[in-house]
Structure formats: C-alpha cells, structure tokens
N, C-alpha and C positions, 0 to 999 in steps of 0.2 A: 449807070454808076458814076460817070464823070460829073454829072450835075449834083449828085449827092456828095461827092468829094468836094466840089466847090462850096456846097452848103456847109459842110464840116469846117473847111478852112476859113470861110467867112465868119462863122460863129466863133471859132477859136481866136482869130486875129482881133476881131472886135472886142471880145471879152478880155483878151490880154491887154489891149490898149486902154479900155475903159476902167478896168479894175483899180489902177492907181488913183484915178480921179475920184472914184467912189470911196476909196480908202480915206482920202483927205476929207471928203464930205462926212463920212461916218465919224471921224475924229472931231470935226467941228460941231457935229450934231450931238455928240456925247454917246453915240452908239458903240461903246467900247466894252469888251468883256473884261471885267475885273477878275482878280485871282480868287478862286474859291477852293475850299479844301479838297473837293473831288477832282479838280482840274489838273492836267498834266503840264500845261504851259505855265511859264513863270514870269511873263511880262504882259501887262495889259495890251490887248490886241483889238483893233477895230473890227466890227462886224459888217453887216449889210452887203456881204458878197453876193447875195441873191439879187440885189438891185443891179449890180453890174451884169449878171447873167440875164436879167429881164431886158435891160437895154439892148444887149447883144442879140437876144432872141428876136426882139421887135425889129431891129434893123436888118437882121438876117432874113426874116420872113418877107420884109418889104422888097429886098433885093431878089431873093429867090423866087418871088412871084413872077419875075420876068423871065425865068428859065422855062423853056417850052414844055419839058416833060414834067418837072416838079410842079409846075403851075396846075397840073391836073389833080394834085394832091390837096390843093386848097379847096375848102368847102365848109360845110356846116360843122363837121367834127373838129377840124383844125381851129376854126374860130372859137368854138366852145372851149377847147383845151387852153387856148391863149387867154381868153377872158377869165376862166377859172384860175389859171396860174397867176394872172394879174391880181385877182382878189386875195389869194392865199399869200402872195408876196406882201401885200399891204398889211395883212395880219402879222406876218413874220417880222416885218420892219418895226411895227409897233412893239412887238414882244422883245426884239433886240434892244430897243431903246428904253422901254418902260417895264419889262418883265411882267407880261400879262399873266393872270391866273389860269390854271389848266382849263376851267370851264369855258372861259372866253375863247381860248385857243381851239378847244373841241368844237365849239359853236361855229367858229370861222372855218374849220376844216369841213364840217358837215355842210355849211352853206356853199363852200367851193365845190363839193361833190354835187350839191343840188344844181349848180350851174351846168355841170356836165350832163345831168339828167335832162335839163331843159333843152340841151342841144342834141339829145338822142344818144348820148354815150352811156350805155348801161349794159350789164350782163344780161344776155337774153336766153342762154341755154346752159345746161350742164350735162356732161356725159354720164347720166345715171340711167341704168337699164337701157343702154343705147343712147339716144339723144333726147333729152327732156327739155321742152320749151318751158321756161319759167313764167309763172303769173307775173304781170307787170309790177305789182307791189313788192313781191318777193325779189325780183331782179333789181328793183330800185334800192331796196334795203341792203342787199348784198353788195351793190355797187358802192353805196355810202360807206359801209363797214370796211370794204376792201381798200378804198381810197384812204380812209382814216388810219387804218393799220399800216399801210405802206408809208404814209407821211411820217407817222411816229416812229416807225422802224428806222427810216433814214435819219431822223432826228436823234434817235437813241445812239446810233452807231457813230455819230459825228463827235468823237471824243479825242481824236489825235489829228495832228496837222496832216491834211491831205487825205485822211482815211475815207470819209464819206464821199469826197470828190472822186477818188479813184474807184471806189466800189460802184458808184453810180455810173461812171464811165464804162466799166466792164459790163454792168447790167444793160446799159443803153446799147453798147456794141452788140451784145448777144441778141437783144430784141430786134435791132436793126438787121442783123444777119438773117434772122428768122423771117421777119416781115418782108425784107427785100427779096428773098428767095420765093416767097409766096406771091408777091406782087409782080415781079419781073419774070421769074422762071415759070411759075405756075399760073400767072395771069389773073391773080385775085385782086380786083380793084380795091376791095375793102382794106387791103394791107397798105395802100398808098399813104394815108394820113399817119399811121404809126411809123412808117419808114421815114417820113419827113421829120416828125417830131423827135424821133430817136437820133436821127442824124444831127439835128440841131443840138440836142443834149450832149452828144459826143463832143461837138465843137466847144460848147460852153465849158465842159469839164476840162478839156485839153487846154483851153485858154486860161482858165482859172487856176489850174493845178500849180503852175510855176510860182504863183503868188501865195499859194496855200500850203505847199509841201514844207516840211520842217527845214528851217525855222519859219513859221508862217508869218507873212506880213499882214494878212487879213484873214478873218474867218468868214465862212459862208453864213454863219449864224442861223437862227430859225428861219429867217427870210429865205436863205438859200436851200436849207435842208427841206423845208416844207414845199418850196417851189419845185425843186427837183423831184421830191417824192410824188407831188401831184402830177408832174409830167410823165414820170415813169408809170404810175398806176393808171393814168388815163390812156397811155399808149397800150398798156397790157390789156385793158378792158376793150379798147377799140379793136385790137388785134385778136386776142384769144377769146373774148366774150361775145364777139359778133361774127367772126369768120365762121362759115359753115364747117363743122367738123368733118363732114363727108369729103371736103376738099383735101383733107390730110388723112390719107388712108394707107392701107398696106400696099396699094399699087404704086404710090410714089414714095415709098420708104418710110412713111410716117405711121402715126398711131392716133386714134381718136382721143386718147387721154392726154396727148401732148399739149393741146391748147390749154387745158386746165392746169397741167403740171408745170408748164413753162414759167409763169410768173413766180411760182413758189420755189422752183429750183434756182432760177436766176437770182432771186432775192433771198436765197437761203440764209446767208450770213446775217444780214440785217434783221430778218424775221426771227431767226434763232435767238439772236441777242435780245430782241424785243420780248419774246415769249419767256425766256429765262429770267429777264429782269422783272417782269410782271409776277411770275410765280414766286421768285425769291422774295420780293417785297411783301406780297400778300401773306406768305408763310411766316414772315417776321412780324406780321401785324401792322405793317406800314402802308402808306399810300402807294399804289402801283407806280406813281409818277414822282415818288420821293427819291431824288438822285442819290447814287452811291458810287463806290469805286470797285464794283464787282462785274463790270462789263467784260466781254471777251478780251478787249484790248488791255484792260487793267490786269487780267489774269495772265496773259501772255507776257506782259512786261515784267511781272513778278518772277518769271523764269530767268530773268537777267538780260532780256533782249532790249536793245535800244528802241526809242520811239520809231525811228525810220525802219528798222528791221521788222518790228511788230506790224507796221503799216503794210510792208511788202508781203508779209506772211498772210495777212487778211486779204490782200489783193489776190494772192494765189488761191486761197481757199474759196473766194468768191468765184474765180475762174474755174475751179475744180468742179463746182456744181453747175455753173452756167454753160460752159463750153460743151460738155458731154450731152446736155439736154438738147442743145441746138443741133449738134452732130447727129443725134439719134433720130431727128426728124427726117433726115435725108440720106443717112449712111447706115451701114449695119451697126447693131447695138454693140457688138464686141469692140468696134473701133472707138465708139463713144466711151465705153468703160476704160479702155486702154488710155485714152487721152486724159481722163480724170485721174487715173492711177499715176501717170507720169507727172502731172502737176502736183499731186499730193507728195510724191516722192521728192520732188525738187524742193517743196516747202520744208520737208523734214531735213533735207541736206542743208538748207540755209540755217535752220535752227541749231543743228548739231555741229556743223563744220566751219562756218564762216566766223573767224575769230576777230577779224579787223573791223571794229565797229565804225571806222571811218568810211568803209565801203557802203554800209547800210545803216 
C-alpha cells in the first residue's frame, strides 16, 4: 500500500505543479472555452487540463517503475492503456482548440479503443447462465462500445467547475479499493494493472481539482474528460472483464455478478446523465449530441443550490452508488446498503438544511 500511496502523491504533486504551466500554454494557443448559452461559467476559461494530467501520468509512471512492488504491474496492459490514453488526449486537444465534429470524435474514440484491443484489453466473459466466454468479435465490439459510452458519459457530466474531476476521483478510488483487495489480499495478479492505473488517476484528480474547483482557473476540456474516461473504462475492462469471476465468490464474501455490476454502479451518475440526455434529445427530435441545459447538474441548480453545493451533492450521489458496491464484494450486503443510505441522507441534509452558501 505504501508504494501506491507514493504513486498517488507523485501524480498529485506533479499535476498540481504542471497545471499552471499548461494553463498559460492553452491561453497562448487559443484553447479557451468561450461563453455559450448552455454554460454555467461566466468568464472565458482555458482548457487543455488533460495535457497536464498526461504529463503527470507519464512522469509518475517513469518514477513508479523503479518501485519494487509496483514495477510488477507494468506490462502489456499498462503500456496499451497509456498509448490509448495518449491518442485520445491528442483528439481531445484538437477538439478543445478547433471544435471537432461529433463523427471525428467518435472515430477517434473508436480508434483509441482499438489500441486497447491490440494490447489484449477486452471483455472476455459475462455472467450469463453462469460464466459465458464471449466470442472474440463480440467481446471486441462490447469493449469498443463500453469505452465510447464511458468516455462520452464523463464528457457529458463535465458541466460544473470540478464536477467531472471529483466524480472521476471517487470512481477511481472505488475501482482502486476493489482491485487492490483482489490483487493484494486475494492474490489476483490480473488486478495489478488496474490498481496502478487507478492509483495514478486518483493522484491526477487530486492535483487538478484545486485548479478546477469553483471558481475554476482551468477546465479539463474534452482532452481531460476523454482521457480520464479512457483510463477509467480501460481499468474497468482489465479488472472486471478479465478477472475470473470464480475468484469472487460466496466464499470470500463476493458475488459472481459483482465484476459486471461494478463499473455500472461506480459510474452510475455519469451513465445516468448520459442516457437521460440521449433519450431526452431523441424524443425532442434533436441530435443526441445537441447540447442543452437539462443535465442533472442544471436541474439541481434550478432548485436554488449554488454551483459548489450542486457539485458536492453529485459527489455524494456518486459515492452513494460506488461505495456500497465495493463494500458488498467483501462485507455483508446489509452493511453496504446502510452505507449508501447514510450517504444519501447526508446529501438530503445538505440540500435542505445548509443555508450559508458561502460554505458550499
């Protein structure tokens, strides 16, 4: 655990220090978010936060490679995730600067998922009638679809200062807890790569959040949202799509369905917002990617909550789904349900009882 903590701290410190430099570069390069009717921010803000995260990840991986235990997590999968993330970062940076059309972005997302496939990262089985090994082409198709959905879900939820950063932080922490317990406590070597990647993502988000929380000095932009979405989806596939479900069974407090449910529960808020937006826009006869002001954060803010308080509420709702799922893998289900209920109750308390908007 100490080496993972070192990895988190390295990623956080490097991200925090590099972000102001990337901010200046974004301003000079014209990668600045103008004010649009659907936006909540009121000042032009530089993007390219993903570039700062990429630099921090690259430097962190170089340094972490010299740690004796984490070194074992470096391999074909970790290399594939980094290369795929690098490609999607490039697409995102172009979009932040030149506003690419949706088809070009989808093609870039699909190609980034294709890089994962080249390095053997794909969904291999599903818990259907026990454990069903998927045909190669079906597994590859599901992998590409899952990666694209998660990337766009993170992108869709990136509508308030610090919102997507904090949500990804919570998701990464949940994935890390699950993969670490499998890798270290249950001895599953396949969980080593996702433990490493999610530890890095935790650090990236911790280092970026002080610059990104309201009032944001820099946005992660599509470069950051797609980069983080790629890292989270790839970690989920590596962990839950390839670890043998028989390793998580009733004997060690788990359930064969948990590997499948884990990504969807941890990513519940981004995925819910994504699905609601697609359905809403199609019903209105519009393009599913035609932006509007009907996302979850817009609706919560219309209740009279500040941007900061809305962000914290969505943090809590993310944790409400994520934490109980991880707990249920290793502890009694009643304990998991209780933890989710407590988090939800606290979020309601914040909505109803905190009057001083200066606090949140």
